[in-house]
C-alpha positions as CSV (number, residue, x, y, z in Angstrom):
1,M,-29.7,0.6,-3.3
2,N,-28.0,-1.9,-5.6
3,K,-25.5,0.8,-6.7
4,S,-23.4,3.3,-4.8
5,K,-21.3,6.3,-5.9
6,Q,-18.0,6.3,-4.2
7,L,-14.7,8.3,-4.3
8,F,-11.4,6.6,-4.9
9,T,-7.8,7.9,-5.1
10,H,-5.0,6.8,-7.4
11,I,-1.4,8.0,-7.9
12,S,0.4,6.7,-10.9
13,S,4.1,5.8,-11.0
14,D,4.5,8.6,-13.6
15,G,3.3,11.2,-11.1
16,E,-0.4,11.9,-11.5
17,L,-3.0,12.0,-8.8
18,Q,-6.6,11.2,-9.8
19,I,-9.6,11.3,-7.4
20,N,-12.4,9.5,-9.2
21,L,-16.1,9.3,-8.5
22,R,-17.2,5.8,-9.5
23,E,-20.3,3.6,-9.3
24,I,-20.0,0.4,-7.5
25,D,-22.2,-2.5,-6.4
26,V,-23.5,-2.4,-2.9
27,P,-22.8,-5.8,-1.4
28,K,-25.5,-7.9,0.3
29,P,-24.8,-7.8,4.1
30,K,-23.6,-10.9,5.7
31,A,-25.2,-12.0,9.0
32,H,-23.1,-9.7,11.2
33,E,-23.1,-6.7,8.7
34,I,-25.3,-3.7,8.1
35,V,-25.7,-1.3,5.1
36,V,-25.6,2.4,6.1
37,K,-26.9,5.2,3.9
38,M,-24.1,7.7,4.5
39,E,-25.3,11.3,5.2
40,A,-22.2,12.9,6.7
41,S,-18.5,12.1,6.4
42,P,-16.0,14.7,7.8
43,I,-12.9,15.6,5.8
44,N,-10.3,15.3,8.6
45,P,-6.6,16.2,8.4
46,S,-6.0,12.5,8.7
47,D,-7.9,12.0,5.4
48,M,-5.7,14.4,3.5
49,W,-2.6,12.3,3.0
50,P,-4.4,9.2,1.9
51,M,-6.6,11.3,-0.4
52,F,-4.0,13.6,-2.1
53,G,-0.6,12.4,-1.0
54,P,2.0,15.0,-2.0
55,A,0.1,16.3,-5.0
56,D,0.2,19.9,-6.0
57,L,-3.4,21.0,-5.8
58,S,-2.6,24.5,-7.1
59,K,-2.3,22.8,-10.5
60,A,-5.4,20.5,-10.1
61,T,-8.0,20.3,-12.8
62,L,-11.5,18.9,-13.0
63,S,-12.6,16.6,-15.9
64,D,-15.4,17.8,-18.2
65,D,-17.9,15.3,-16.7
66,K,-16.9,16.6,-13.2
67,S,-16.1,13.0,-12.0
68,T,-12.3,13.3,-11.7
69,L,-9.9,15.7,-10.1
70,S,-6.3,15.4,-11.4
71,A,-3.1,17.0,-10.1
72,P,0.6,16.5,-10.6
73,V,2.9,14.9,-8.0
74,H,6.5,16.0,-8.0
75,K,8.7,13.1,-9.2
76,G,11.0,13.5,-6.3
77,M,8.2,12.7,-3.9
78,L,7.2,9.4,-5.5
79,P,9.7,7.2,-3.6
80,R,8.1,8.4,-0.4
81,I,4.8,6.9,-1.4
82,K,6.1,3.9,-3.4
83,S,3.8,1.4,-1.5
84,R,0.6,3.0,-2.8
85,L,1.6,3.8,-6.4
86,D,-0.6,2.5,-9.3
87,Q,-3.3,1.3,-6.8
88,T,-6.9,2.5,-6.7
89,L,-7.8,3.0,-3.0
90,P,-11.0,4.0,-1.2
91,I,-10.9,7.1,1.1
92,G,-12.8,8.6,4.0
93,N,-12.0,7.4,7.5
94,E,-15.3,7.9,9.2
95,G,-18.8,9.1,8.8
96,A,-22.4,8.5,9.9
97,G,-25.8,7.7,8.5
98,V,-28.9,5.6,8.9
99,V,-29.0,1.7,8.7
100,V,-31.1,0.7,5.7
101,A,-30.4,-3.0,5.5
102,A,-28.9,-5.6,7.8
103,G,-27.8,-9.2,7.9
104,E,-29.8,-11.9,9.6
105,S,-28.2,-11.8,13.0
106,E,-30.3,-10.4,15.8
107,Q,-27.6,-7.8,16.6
108,A,-27.6,-6.5,13.0
109,Q,-31.4,-6.5,12.6
110,A,-31.8,-4.5,15.8
111,L,-29.9,-1.6,14.1
112,I,-32.3,-1.0,11.1
113,G,-33.4,2.6,11.2
114,K,-30.8,3.6,13.7
115,T,-28.3,6.4,13.3
116,V,-24.8,4.9,13.5
117,A,-21.2,6.2,13.1
118,V,-18.8,4.0,11.2
119,L,-15.1,3.7,10.8
120,T,-14.2,2.0,7.5
121,G,-11.6,4.0,5.6
122,A,-14.1,4.0,2.7
123,C,-16.8,6.4,4.0
124,Y,-16.8,8.8,1.0
125,S,-19.6,6.6,-0.4
126,Q,-23.4,6.8,-0.7
127,F,-23.7,3.4,1.0
128,C,-21.3,1.5,3.3
129,C,-21.5,-2.2,4.3
130,V,-19.8,-2.7,7.6
131,P,-19.7,-5.2,10.5
132,V,-21.8,-4.1,13.5
133,Q,-18.6,-4.1,15.5
134,A,-17.3,-1.1,13.4
135,C,-20.2,1.1,14.6
136,I,-21.1,3.5,17.4
137,V,-24.9,3.4,17.8
138,H,-26.2,6.8,18.6
139,H,-29.3,8.0,20.5
140,D,-32.5,8.4,18.5
141,D,-32.4,12.2,18.7
142,T,-28.8,12.4,17.3
143,T,-28.5,13.5,13.7
144,S,-26.1,12.0,11.2
145,H,-24.4,15.4,11.0
146,A,-23.8,15.5,14.7
147,A,-22.6,11.9,14.7
148,A,-20.2,12.3,11.7
149,S,-17.0,12.8,13.8
150,S,-17.5,10.1,16.4
151,F,-14.3,8.1,16.0
152,V,-11.1,10.0,15.0
153,N,-11.2,13.2,17.1
154,P,-13.3,12.0,20.1
155,L,-11.5,8.7,20.6
156,T,-8.1,10.4,20.0
157,A,-8.8,13.0,22.7
158,L,-10.0,10.4,25.1
159,G,-7.0,8.2,24.3
160,M,-4.6,11.0,25.1
161,V,-6.0,11.3,28.6
162,E,-6.1,7.5,29.0
163,T,-2.5,7.3,27.9
164,M,-1.5,9.9,30.4
165,R,-3.1,7.9,33.2
166,M,-1.8,4.5,32.0
167,E,1.8,5.8,31.8
168,G,1.8,7.6,35.2
169,H,1.8,11.2,34.0
170,T,-0.4,13.9,35.6
171,A,-0.7,16.6,33.0
172,L,-0.6,17.1,29.2
173,V,0.9,19.4,26.5
174,H,-0.9,19.6,23.2
175,T,0.2,21.3,20.0
176,A,-2.1,22.7,17.2
177,A,-4.4,22.9,20.2
178,A,-7.2,25.1,18.6
179,S,-8.2,22.2,16.2
180,S,-11.5,20.5,16.6
181,L,-9.7,17.7,18.4
182,G,-8.0,20.3,20.6
183,I,-11.3,21.8,21.6
184,M,-12.6,18.4,22.5
185,L,-9.5,17.7,24.6
186,N,-9.9,20.9,26.4
187,K,-13.5,20.1,27.3
188,I,-12.5,16.7,28.6
189,C,-9.6,18.1,30.7
190,I,-11.7,20.9,32.1
191,A,-14.5,18.4,33.1
192,E,-12.0,16.0,34.7
193,D,-9.7,18.6,36.2
194,V,-6.7,17.5,34.1
195,Q,-4.0,20.2,33.7
196,L,-3.5,20.9,30.0
197,V,-0.9,23.2,28.3
198,N,-2.2,24.3,24.9
199,I,0.2,25.4,22.2
200,V,-1.2,27.5,19.3
201,R,0.2,29.8,16.7
202,K,-2.1,32.8,16.5
203,Q,-3.6,35.2,19.0
204,E,-7.1,34.5,17.9
205,Q,-6.5,30.9,18.8
206,V,-5.4,31.9,22.2
207,D,-8.6,33.9,22.6
208,L,-10.7,31.0,21.3
209,L,-9.4,28.5,23.9
210,T,-9.3,31.1,26.7
211,K,-13.0,31.8,26.1
212,L,-13.6,28.0,26.3
213,G,-12.1,28.0,29.8
214,A,-8.5,26.8,29.0
215,K,-6.1,28.0,31.7
216,Y,-2.8,27.6,30.0
217,V,-2.5,28.7,26.3
218,V,0.8,29.7,24.8
219,N,1.4,31.2,21.4
220,S,4.4,29.7,19.4
221,S,4.6,32.8,17.3
222,S,5.2,35.1,20.3
223,D,8.7,36.4,21.1
224,S,8.1,35.1,24.7
225,F,7.0,31.6,23.6
226,K,9.8,29.6,25.3
227,K,9.4,31.6,28.5
228,D,5.6,31.2,28.4
229,L,5.9,27.5,27.7
230,Y,8.3,27.1,30.7
231,K,5.9,28.9,33.0
232,A,3.0,26.8,31.9
233,I,4.8,23.5,32.3
234,E,6.1,24.6,35.6
235,A,2.6,25.4,36.8
236,T,1.2,22.1,35.6
237,G,4.1,19.7,36.0
238,A,3.4,18.2,32.6
239,T,5.8,15.5,31.4
240,L,3.7,14.2,28.5
241,A,3.0,15.9,25.2
242,F,1.0,15.0,22.0
243,D,2.3,16.8,18.9
244,A,0.2,17.2,15.8
245,I,2.8,19.1,13.9
246,G,5.7,16.6,13.7
247,G,8.3,18.7,11.8
248,G,10.5,21.5,13.0
249,E,11.7,22.1,16.6
250,I,8.4,22.1,18.6
251,A,9.0,18.7,20.1
252,S,12.5,19.7,21.1
253,D,11.2,23.0,22.6
254,I,8.7,21.0,24.7
255,L,11.3,18.6,26.0
256,T,13.7,21.4,26.8
257,A,11.1,23.2,28.8
258,M,10.2,20.0,30.7
259,E,13.8,19.4,31.5
260,A,14.3,23.0,32.6
261,V,11.4,22.6,35.0
262,G,12.6,19.2,36.2
263,S,16.1,20.4,36.9
264,K,15.4,23.9,38.3
265,D,16.2,22.8,41.9
266,A,19.1,20.5,41.0
267,T,22.4,21.0,42.8
268,G,25.8,19.6,42.2
269,F,27.0,17.9,39.0
270,N,23.9,17.2,37.0
271,T,25.2,15.2,34.0
272,Y,22.1,13.3,33.0
273,G,19.3,15.8,33.8
274,S,16.1,15.3,35.6
275,L,14.9,11.8,36.6
276,D,11.3,12.2,35.5
277,N,10.6,10.7,32.1
278,K,9.7,13.3,29.5
279,Q,7.6,11.9,26.7
280,V,6.5,13.4,23.4
281,Y,4.2,11.5,21.1
282,V,3.9,12.6,17.5
283,Y,0.4,11.8,16.3
284,G,0.1,14.1,13.2
285,G,2.0,15.5,10.3
286,L,1.0,19.1,9.8
287,D,4.6,19.9,9.0
288,F,6.4,17.2,6.9
289,S,9.9,18.7,7.4
290,P,12.4,16.8,9.6
291,T,11.8,16.7,13.3
292,V,14.7,18.6,14.8
293,L,16.0,17.7,18.3
294,N,18.4,20.1,20.0
295,R,19.7,17.9,22.8
296,A,19.2,20.1,25.8
297,F,16.9,17.8,27.8
298,G,19.0,15.3,29.7
299,M,18.9,11.6,29.2
300,T,15.5,10.6,30.5
301,W,13.2,11.3,27.6
302,S,11.5,9.7,24.6
303,I,9.9,10.8,21.4
304,S,7.8,8.3,19.3
305,G,4.7,7.9,17.3
306,W,1.1,7.5,18.6
307,L,-1.7,6.0,16.6
308,L,-5.3,5.7,17.7
309,M,-6.0,2.2,16.4
310,R,-2.9,0.8,18.0
311,F,-3.8,2.5,21.3
312,L,-7.3,1.0,21.2
313,G,-5.8,-2.4,20.5
314,K,-4.2,-2.3,23.9
315,L,-7.6,-2.0,25.6
316,D,-10.1,-4.7,26.5
317,A,-13.5,-4.9,24.9
318,P,-15.4,-3.4,27.9
319,K,-13.1,-0.4,28.0
320,V,-13.6,0.3,24.3
321,A,-17.3,-0.1,24.7
322,A,-17.3,2.4,27.5
323,L,-15.4,4.9,25.4
324,H,-17.9,4.4,22.5
325,K,-20.8,5.0,24.9
326,R,-19.3,8.2,26.2
327,V,-19.0,9.5,22.7
328,A,-22.6,8.7,22.0
329,D,-23.8,10.3,25.3
330,E,-21.7,13.5,24.8
331,I,-21.8,13.9,21.0
332,N,-23.8,17.1,21.2
333,T,-21.7,18.6,24.0
334,T,-18.1,17.5,24.6
335,F,-17.7,16.1,21.1
336,A,-19.9,18.5,19.1
337,I,-18.4,19.7,15.8
338,D,-18.8,23.0,14.1
339,S,-18.6,22.4,10.4
340,T,-18.3,25.4,8.1
341,E,-19.8,23.7,5.0
342,V,-21.5,20.6,3.8
343,L,-20.2,19.5,0.4
344,T,-21.5,17.3,-2.4
345,F,-19.3,14.9,-4.4
346,E,-19.0,17.5,-7.1
347,Q,-17.9,20.2,-4.7
348,V,-15.3,17.9,-3.0
349,L,-13.8,17.4,-6.5
350,T,-13.7,21.1,-7.4
351,P,-10.0,22.2,-7.2
352,E,-10.7,25.6,-5.6
353,I,-12.7,23.9,-2.8
354,A,-10.2,21.1,-2.4
355,I,-7.5,23.7,-1.7
356,K,-9.6,25.2,1.0
357,Y,-10.4,22.0,2.9
358,N,-6.8,20.8,2.4
359,A,-5.5,23.9,4.2
360,K,-6.5,22.3,7.6
361,S,-7.2,25.7,9.1
362,T,-8.8,26.3,12.5
363,G,-12.6,26.4,12.3
364,G,-12.4,25.0,8.8
365,K,-14.4,21.8,9.2
366,Y,-15.9,20.4,6.0
367,I,-18.3,17.5,5.8
368,L,-19.2,15.5,2.7
369,N,-22.8,14.4,2.4
370,P,-22.5,11.6,-0.3
371,N,-26.3,11.6,-0.8
372,K,-26.6,15.4,-1.2
373,G,-27.4,16.6,-4.7
């Protein structure tokens, strides 16, 4: 356990991406730290930009010793990522494994042998040394595979519902709603009787969510999308949306539908639109094109970014602990993941496989087991 293999990313100022597998020393844990033997780390959409940036994976190559994936980055994109150029950075937001060593504190020692989920930003590694505060401790019968996605998707889904309540809204709209996160959000909303409008882009995604029990699912590729969206927002009264797409006109379409519902009974001269605040939070970037707003939604609206860690920073410690406990209690039900493939380091670095997991397709959940193979 003195050494650990770990993945790092590097983009040079002359436009080359390299994902390297390196051997590093495993640090001795301090009093409040533990060492986790990592057995499952999901490859989430939120990992893709730190990992690859704007590299062209269709031109990626693998070194002869199979330790380095290289790919070109278009020179015109380099100014966009200036802050990270010529730096070697760890990758892998979250993962899970078994505690194999611990510092001297009683809290750390109590975790030896336990399955824990960790959030470090450096989880694509055989061993991770982390503070006990960065862990969710799972029940004894929970596997590392089941616990792998304990932070990013579960806490984001829970955070969306909490944000709705904290800001005085009563229903939600969610885009890219057939994702793993979207499925979790549906389960939460169904269990808590929260009205949720799901926006997807394929009929099979409509079918998937409808089978799950979702009541309002609209297809953005349908000719009747805007009418269907209006009807769903009218039925739910949703005035808050979380958008994973970012680019294009989807945020504008949502705000326009909310305004149409809010103003449908207006009489007289309605210069400034409905009084209810209409809020869209962009929390993802599946589409990096510009966000286009066609101003047809009055003057009481807002569009801004939403980040999980900044949201959690607004909560007190007991509330965060309660959210962690819920994730641990429901990891095999509400927050269960359905991964399509468990990968080794070598497979993660294989260009053909990298193109597949970078596609961020529905049902395409990939997990790295750093100690497999």
